[in-house]
N, CA, C and O atoms as a Tinker XYZ file with bonds, in Angstrom:
   288  protein
     1  N     24.483000   -6.261000  -35.432000    73     2
     2  CA    24.893000   -7.617000  -35.155000    64     1     3
     3  C     26.276000   -7.619000  -34.535000    63     2     4     5
     4  O     27.074000   -6.705000  -34.745000    81     3
     5  N     26.536000   -8.639000  -33.786000    73     3     6
     6  CA    27.849000   -8.753000  -33.175000    64     5     7
     7  C     28.813000   -9.321000  -34.201000    63     6     8     9
     8  O     28.429000  -10.087000  -35.085000    81     7
     9  N     30.048000   -8.938000  -34.069000    73     7    10
    10  CA    31.058000   -9.403000  -35.014000    64     9    11
    11  C     31.318000  -10.894000  -34.838000    63    10    12    13
    12  O     31.370000  -11.642000  -35.814000    81    11
    13  N     31.477000  -11.316000  -33.604000    73    11    14
    14  CA    31.749000  -12.728000  -33.343000    64    13    15
    15  C     30.820000  -13.218000  -32.233000    63    14    16    17
    16  O     30.821000  -12.672000  -31.130000    81    15
    17  N     30.048000  -14.222000  -32.522000    73    15    18
    18  CA    29.174000  -14.812000  -31.508000    64    17    19
    19  C     29.951000  -15.879000  -30.754000    63    18    20    21
    20  O     30.760000  -16.595000  -31.343000    81    19
    21  N     29.708000  -15.987000  -29.456000    73    19    22
    22  CA    30.402000  -16.984000  -28.653000    64    21    23
    23  C     29.644000  -18.299000  -28.724000    63    22    24    25
    24  O     28.422000  -18.332000  -28.577000    81    23
    25  N     30.359000  -19.354000  -28.944000    73    23    26
    26  CA    29.789000  -20.688000  -28.999000    64    25    27
    27  C     30.536000  -21.552000  -27.995000    63    26    28    29
    28  O     31.765000  -21.611000  -27.999000    81    27
    29  N     29.776000  -22.221000  -27.136000    73    27    30
    30  CA    30.395000  -23.092000  -26.145000    64    29    31
    31  C     30.213000  -24.537000  -26.602000    63    30    32    33
    32  O     29.096000  -24.984000  -26.862000    81    31
    33  N     31.307000  -25.242000  -26.694000    73    31    34
    34  CA    31.282000  -26.639000  -27.121000    64    33    35
    35  C     31.190000  -27.512000  -25.875000    63    34    36    37
    36  O     32.002000  -27.387000  -24.958000    81    35
    37  N     30.202000  -28.390000  -25.849000    73    35    38
    38  CA    30.028000  -29.312000  -24.732000    64    37    39
    39  C     30.263000  -30.714000  -25.247000    63    38    40    41
    40  O     29.601000  -31.170000  -26.179000    81    39
    41  N     31.202000  -31.381000  -24.638000    73    39    42
    42  CA    31.529000  -32.733000  -25.054000    64    41    43
    43  C     30.590000  -33.716000  -24.356000    63    42    44    45
    44  O     30.030000  -33.416000  -23.301000    81    43
    45  N     30.428000  -34.888000  -24.959000    73    43    46
    46  CA    29.518000  -35.883000  -24.404000    64    45    47
    47  C     29.906000  -36.291000  -22.993000    63    46    48    49
    48  O     29.040000  -36.552000  -22.158000    81    47
    49  N     31.189000  -36.346000  -22.726000    73    47    50
    50  CA    31.627000  -36.738000  -21.385000    64    49    51
    51  C     31.254000  -35.684000  -20.347000    63    50    52    53
    52  O     31.054000  -36.018000  -19.179000    81    51
    53  N     31.157000  -34.425000  -20.750000    73    51    54
    54  CA    30.790000  -33.351000  -19.838000    64    53    55
    55  C     29.298000  -33.335000  -19.554000    63    54    56    57
    56  O     28.876000  -32.870000  -18.496000    81    55
    57  N     28.505000  -33.829000  -20.471000    73    55    58
    58  CA    27.057000  -33.825000  -20.293000    64    57    59
    59  C     26.663000  -34.694000  -19.107000    63    58    60    61
    60  O     25.740000  -34.344000  -18.372000    81    59
    61  N     27.335000  -35.808000  -18.908000    73    59    62
    62  CA    27.012000  -36.712000  -17.816000    64    61    63
    63  C     27.344000  -36.091000  -16.458000    63    62    64    65
    64  O     26.730000  -36.447000  -15.453000    81    63
    65  N     28.292000  -35.182000  -16.418000    73    63    66
    66  CA    28.712000  -34.568000  -15.163000    64    65    67
    67  C     27.819000  -33.409000  -14.729000    63    66    68    69
    68  O     27.910000  -32.953000  -13.589000    81    67
    69  N     26.976000  -32.938000  -15.606000    73    67    70
    70  CA    26.106000  -31.802000  -15.292000    64    69    71
    71  C     25.003000  -32.271000  -14.351000    63    70    72    73
    72  O     24.359000  -33.292000  -14.594000    81    71
    73  N     24.792000  -31.519000  -13.277000    73    71    74
    74  CA    23.760000  -31.873000  -12.306000    64    73    75
    75  C     22.392000  -31.478000  -12.858000    63    74    76    77
    76  O     22.260000  -30.424000  -13.479000    81    75
    77  N     21.386000  -32.300000  -12.643000    73    75    78
    78  CA    20.052000  -31.959000  -13.128000    64    77    79
    79  C     19.489000  -30.758000  -12.362000    63    78    80    81
    80  O     19.784000  -30.564000  -11.183000    81    79
    81  N     18.694000  -29.976000  -13.038000    73    79    82
    82  CA    18.089000  -28.798000  -12.439000    64    81    83
    83  C     16.988000  -29.240000  -11.484000    63    82    84    85
    84  O     16.186000  -30.116000  -11.809000    81    83
    85  N     16.957000  -28.634000  -10.317000    73    83    86
    86  CA    15.935000  -28.988000   -9.343000    64    85    87
    87  C     14.604000  -28.382000   -9.762000    63    86    88    89
    88  O     14.537000  -27.247000  -10.236000    81    87
    89  N     13.560000  -29.157000   -9.579000    73    87    90
    90  CA    12.233000  -28.686000   -9.952000    64    89    91
    91  C     11.774000  -27.606000   -8.987000    63    90    92    93
    92  O     11.976000  -27.699000   -7.776000    81    91
    93  N     11.161000  -26.596000   -9.545000    73    91    94
    94  CA    10.594000  -25.526000   -8.747000    64    93    95
    95  C      9.253000  -26.021000   -8.217000    63    94    96    97
    96  O      8.569000  -26.808000   -8.872000    81    95
    97  N      8.891000  -25.561000   -7.048000    73    95    98
    98  CA     7.617000  -25.988000   -6.474000    64    97    99
    99  C      6.486000  -25.666000   -7.443000    63    98   100   101
   100  O      6.346000  -24.540000   -7.920000    81    99
   101  N      5.705000  -26.668000   -7.709000    73    99   102
   102  CA     4.583000  -26.458000   -8.602000    64   101   103
   103  C      3.382000  -26.048000   -7.776000    63   102   104   105
   104  O      3.065000  -26.665000   -6.759000    81   103
   105  N      2.726000  -25.006000   -8.228000    73   103   106
   106  CA     1.563000  -24.498000   -7.516000    64   105   107
   107  C      0.306000  -25.071000   -8.159000    63   106   108   109
   108  O      0.257000  -25.337000   -9.360000    81   107
   109  N     -0.677000  -25.247000   -7.342000    73   107   110
   110  CA    -1.939000  -25.712000   -7.882000    64   109   111
   111  C     -2.592000  -24.561000   -8.626000    63   110   112   113
   112  O     -2.228000  -23.398000   -8.447000    81   111
   113  N     -3.537000  -24.893000   -9.442000    73   111   114
   114  CA    -4.236000  -23.855000  -10.204000    64   113   115
   115  C     -4.939000  -22.891000   -9.265000    63   114   116   117
   116  O     -5.007000  -21.692000   -9.532000    81   115
   117  N     -5.458000  -23.415000   -8.173000    73   115   118
   118  CA    -6.166000  -22.577000   -7.220000    64   117   119
   119  C     -5.215000  -21.582000   -6.556000    63   118   120   121
   120  O     -5.566000  -20.414000   -6.384000    81   119
   121  N     -4.017000  -22.029000   -6.181000    73   119   122
   122  CA    -3.037000  -21.138000   -5.572000    64   121   123
   123  C     -2.590000  -20.062000   -6.558000    63   122   124   125
   124  O     -2.457000  -18.895000   -6.190000    81   123
   125  N     -2.362000  -20.451000   -7.800000    73   123   126
   126  CA    -1.941000  -19.490000   -8.818000    64   125   127
   127  C     -3.039000  -18.455000   -9.052000    63   126   128   129
   128  O     -2.759000  -17.265000   -9.198000    81   127
   129  N     -4.283000  -18.911000   -9.087000    73   127   130
   130  CA    -5.400000  -17.991000   -9.296000    64   129   131
   131  C     -5.520000  -17.021000   -8.124000    63   130   132   133
   132  O     -5.807000  -15.840000   -8.321000    81   131
   133  N     -5.303000  -17.510000   -6.917000    73   131   134
   134  CA    -5.368000  -16.632000   -5.737000    64   133   135
   135  C     -4.306000  -15.549000   -5.806000    63   134   136   137
   136  O     -4.570000  -14.389000   -5.490000    81   135
   137  N     -3.098000  -15.932000   -6.222000    73   135   138
   138  CA    -2.019000  -14.948000   -6.330000    64   137   139
   139  C     -2.343000  -13.885000   -7.368000    63   138   140   141
   140  O     -2.087000  -12.701000   -7.148000    81   139
   141  N     -2.903000  -14.301000   -8.498000    73   139   142
   142  CA    -3.264000  -13.347000   -9.549000    64   141   143
   143  C     -4.342000  -12.392000   -9.041000    63   142   144   145
   144  O     -4.250000  -11.181000   -9.243000    81   143
   145  N     -5.347000  -12.932000   -8.392000    73   143   146
   146  CA    -6.431000  -12.095000   -7.864000    64   145   147
   147  C     -5.888000  -11.122000   -6.824000    63   146   148   149
   148  O     -6.271000   -9.952000   -6.807000    81   147
   149  N     -5.007000  -11.594000   -5.966000    73   147   150
   150  CA    -4.423000  -10.740000   -4.944000    64   149   151
   151  C     -3.610000   -9.605000   -5.568000    63   150   152   153
   152  O     -3.706000   -8.456000   -5.138000    81   151
   153  N     -2.821000   -9.930000   -6.569000    73   151   154
   154  CA    -1.995000   -8.928000   -7.234000    64   153   155
   155  C     -2.860000   -7.862000   -7.906000    63   154   156   157
   156  O     -2.609000   -6.666000   -7.763000    81   155
   157  N     -3.865000   -8.303000   -8.630000    73   155   158
   158  CA    -4.733000   -7.349000   -9.328000    64   157   159
   159  C     -5.505000   -6.506000   -8.324000    63   158   160   161
   160  O     -5.687000   -5.308000   -8.538000    81   159
   161  N     -5.959000   -7.109000   -7.236000    73   159   162
   162  CA    -6.675000   -6.351000   -6.202000    64   161   163
   163  C     -5.777000   -5.280000   -5.603000    63   162   164   165
   164  O     -6.219000   -4.156000   -5.366000    81   163
   165  N     -4.520000   -5.625000   -5.358000    73   163   166
   166  CA    -3.577000   -4.632000   -4.835000    64   165   167
   167  C     -3.373000   -3.489000   -5.815000    63   166   168   169
   168  O     -3.310000   -2.328000   -5.409000    81   167
   169  N     -3.269000   -3.805000   -7.108000    73   167   170
   170  CA    -3.117000   -2.756000   -8.121000    64   169   171
   171  C     -4.316000   -1.818000   -8.113000    63   170   172   173
   172  O     -4.156000   -0.599000   -8.170000    81   171
   173  N     -5.506000   -2.382000   -8.041000    73   171   174
   174  CA    -6.728000   -1.573000   -8.054000    64   173   175
   175  C     -6.781000   -0.682000   -6.819000    63   174   176   177
   176  O     -7.111000    0.499000   -6.923000    81   175
   177  N     -6.459000   -1.233000   -5.654000    73   175   178
   178  CA    -6.473000   -0.438000   -4.424000    64   177   179
   179  C     -5.452000    0.688000   -4.470000    63   178   180   181
   180  O     -5.747000    1.805000   -4.046000    81   179
   181  N     -4.259000    0.413000   -4.977000    73   179   182
   182  CA    -3.238000    1.457000   -5.100000    64   181   183
   183  C     -3.693000    2.549000   -6.058000    63   182   184   185
   184  O     -3.465000    3.733000   -5.809000    81   183
   185  N     -4.336000    2.155000   -7.153000    73   183   186
   186  CA    -4.833000    3.139000   -8.109000    64   185   187
   187  C     -5.894000    4.024000   -7.471000    63   186   188   189
   188  O     -5.878000    5.242000   -7.648000    81   187
   189  N     -6.821000    3.412000   -6.725000    73   187   190
   190  CA    -7.874000    4.189000   -6.064000    64   189   191
   191  C     -7.288000    5.147000   -5.034000    63   190   192   193
   192  O     -7.701000    6.304000   -4.960000    81   191
   193  N     -6.329000    4.675000   -4.240000    73   191   194
   194  CA    -5.701000    5.529000   -3.237000    64   193   195
   195  C     -4.994000    6.709000   -3.888000    63   194   196   197
   196  O     -5.108000    7.843000   -3.423000    81   195
   197  N     -4.272000    6.442000   -4.950000    73   195   198
   198  CA    -3.556000    7.508000   -5.664000    64   197   199
   199  C     -4.548000    8.529000   -6.220000    63   198   200   201
   200  O     -4.320000    9.736000   -6.146000    81   199
   201  N     -5.636000    8.035000   -6.769000    73   199   202
   202  CA    -6.631000    8.935000   -7.360000    64   201   203
   203  C     -7.302000    9.782000   -6.282000    63   202   204   205
   204  O     -7.553000   10.968000   -6.496000    81   203
   205  N     -7.594000    9.187000   -5.126000    73   203   206
   206  CA    -8.199000    9.941000   -4.019000    64   205   207
   207  C     -7.264000   11.048000   -3.553000    63   206   208   209
   208  O     -7.697000   12.174000   -3.308000    81   207
   209  N     -5.984000   10.725000   -3.431000    73   207   210
   210  CA    -5.004000   11.712000   -2.990000    64   209   211
   211  C     -4.903000   12.865000   -3.989000    63   210   212   213
   212  O     -4.826000   14.027000   -3.589000    81   211
   213  N     -4.905000   12.552000   -5.274000    73   211   214
   214  CA    -4.841000   13.594000   -6.300000    64   213   215
   215  C     -6.078000   14.475000   -6.249000    63   214   216   217
   216  O     -5.981000   15.693000   -6.399000    81   215
   217  N     -7.246000   13.865000   -6.036000    73   215   218
   218  CA    -8.491000   14.638000   -5.957000    64   217   219
   219  C     -8.480000   15.531000   -4.730000    63   218   220   221
   220  O     -8.907000   16.684000   -4.797000    81   219
   221  N     -7.998000   15.011000   -3.611000    73   219   222
   222  CA    -7.916000   15.793000   -2.380000    64   221   223
   223  C     -7.010000   17.000000   -2.571000    63   222   224   225
   224  O     -7.354000   18.106000   -2.155000    81   223
   225  N     -5.864000   16.800000   -3.195000    73   223   226
   226  CA    -4.944000   17.918000   -3.434000    64   225   227
   227  C     -5.560000   18.944000   -4.378000    63   226   228   229
   228  O     -5.367000   20.146000   -4.194000    81   227
   229  N     -6.293000   18.487000   -5.379000    73   227   230
   230  CA    -6.918000   19.411000   -6.323000    64   229   231
   231  C     -7.954000   20.275000   -5.618000    63   230   232   233
   232  O     -8.018000   21.480000   -5.859000    81   231
   233  N     -8.769000   19.674000   -4.750000    73   231   234
   234  CA    -9.756000   20.455000   -4.012000    64   233   235
   235  C     -9.092000   21.445000   -3.063000    63   234   236   237
   236  O     -9.541000   22.584000   -2.932000    81   235
   237  N     -8.028000   21.011000   -2.406000    73   235   238
   238  CA    -7.325000   21.922000   -1.508000    64   237   239
   239  C     -6.743000   23.104000   -2.269000    63   238   240   241
   240  O     -6.788000   24.232000   -1.778000    81   239
   241  N     -6.209000   22.873000   -3.436000    73   239   242
   242  CA    -5.664000   23.963000   -4.248000    64   241   243
   243  C     -6.774000   24.858000   -4.792000    63   242   244   245
   244  O     -6.592000   26.070000   -4.911000    81   243
   245  N     -7.917000   24.270000   -5.120000    73   243   246
   246  CA    -9.025000   25.031000   -5.693000    64   245   247
   247  C     -9.666000   25.934000   -4.649000    63   246   248   249
   248  O     -9.995000   27.084000   -4.941000    81   247
   249  N     -9.842000   25.430000   -3.455000    73   247   250
   250  CA   -10.528000   26.174000   -2.406000    64   249   251
   251  C     -9.578000   26.636000   -1.308000    63   250   252   253
   252  O     -9.926000   26.597000   -0.128000    81   251
   253  N     -8.410000   27.063000   -1.681000    73   251   254
   254  CA    -7.452000   27.525000   -0.683000    64   253   255
   255  C     -7.899000   28.882000   -0.134000    63   254   256   257
   256  O     -8.656000   29.601000   -0.787000    81   255
   257  N     -7.431000   29.227000    1.059000    73   255   258
   258  CA    -7.816000   30.479000    1.717000    64   257   259
   259  C     -7.019000   31.671000    1.201000    63   258   260   261
   260  O     -7.302000   32.813000    1.561000    81   259
   261  N     -6.035000   31.409000    0.369000    73   259   262
   262  CA    -5.204000   32.484000   -0.147000    64   261   263
   263  C     -6.005000   33.273000   -1.197000    63   262   264   265
   264  O     -6.629000   32.684000   -2.080000    81   263
   265  N     -5.981000   34.593000   -1.091000    73   263   266
   266  CA    -6.658000   35.372000   -2.139000    64   265   267
   267  C     -5.852000   35.307000   -3.432000    63   266   268   269
   268  O     -4.627000   35.430000   -3.433000    81   267
   269  N     -6.558000   35.113000   -4.506000    73   267   270
   270  CA    -5.887000   35.036000   -5.795000    64   269   271
   271  C     -6.021000   36.367000   -6.514000    63   270   272   273
   272  O     -7.089000   36.979000   -6.528000    81   271
   273  N     -4.953000   36.791000   -7.091000    73   271   274
   274  CA    -4.977000   38.046000   -7.847000    64   273   275
   275  C     -5.237000   37.747000   -9.297000    63   274   276   277
   276  O     -4.754000   36.758000   -9.849000    81   275
   277  N     -6.003000   38.610000   -9.895000    73   275   278
   278  CA    -6.268000   38.443000  -11.331000    64   277   279
   279  C     -5.216000   39.207000  -12.116000    63   278   280   281
   280  O     -5.051000   40.415000  -11.942000    81   279
   281  N     -4.532000   38.518000  -12.953000    73   279   282
   282  CA    -3.516000   39.178000  -13.773000    64   281   283
   283  C     -4.043000   39.249000  -15.192000    63   282   284   285
   284  O     -3.808000   38.364000  -16.014000    81   283
   285  N     -4.761000   40.325000  -15.455000    73   283   286
   286  CA    -5.348000   40.512000  -16.780000    64   285   287
   287  C     -4.577000   41.519000  -17.555000    63   286   288
   288  O     -4.921000   41.812000  -18.700000    81   287
């Protein structure tokens, strides 16, 4: 825990001088759903691409033209 917590005192006269917060653009449910679907689709595509690249590298390492020596 902190030794001393900071407390800001706001007087009633100062409250009237505070500017109201501007509203953020509200998105429709359809727009929000599209963004979610797009984000998840991008994640899935990136995962598939990464997995393909890893598989390609594994095959290249497995079937390389270099002769392997057995160290028994």
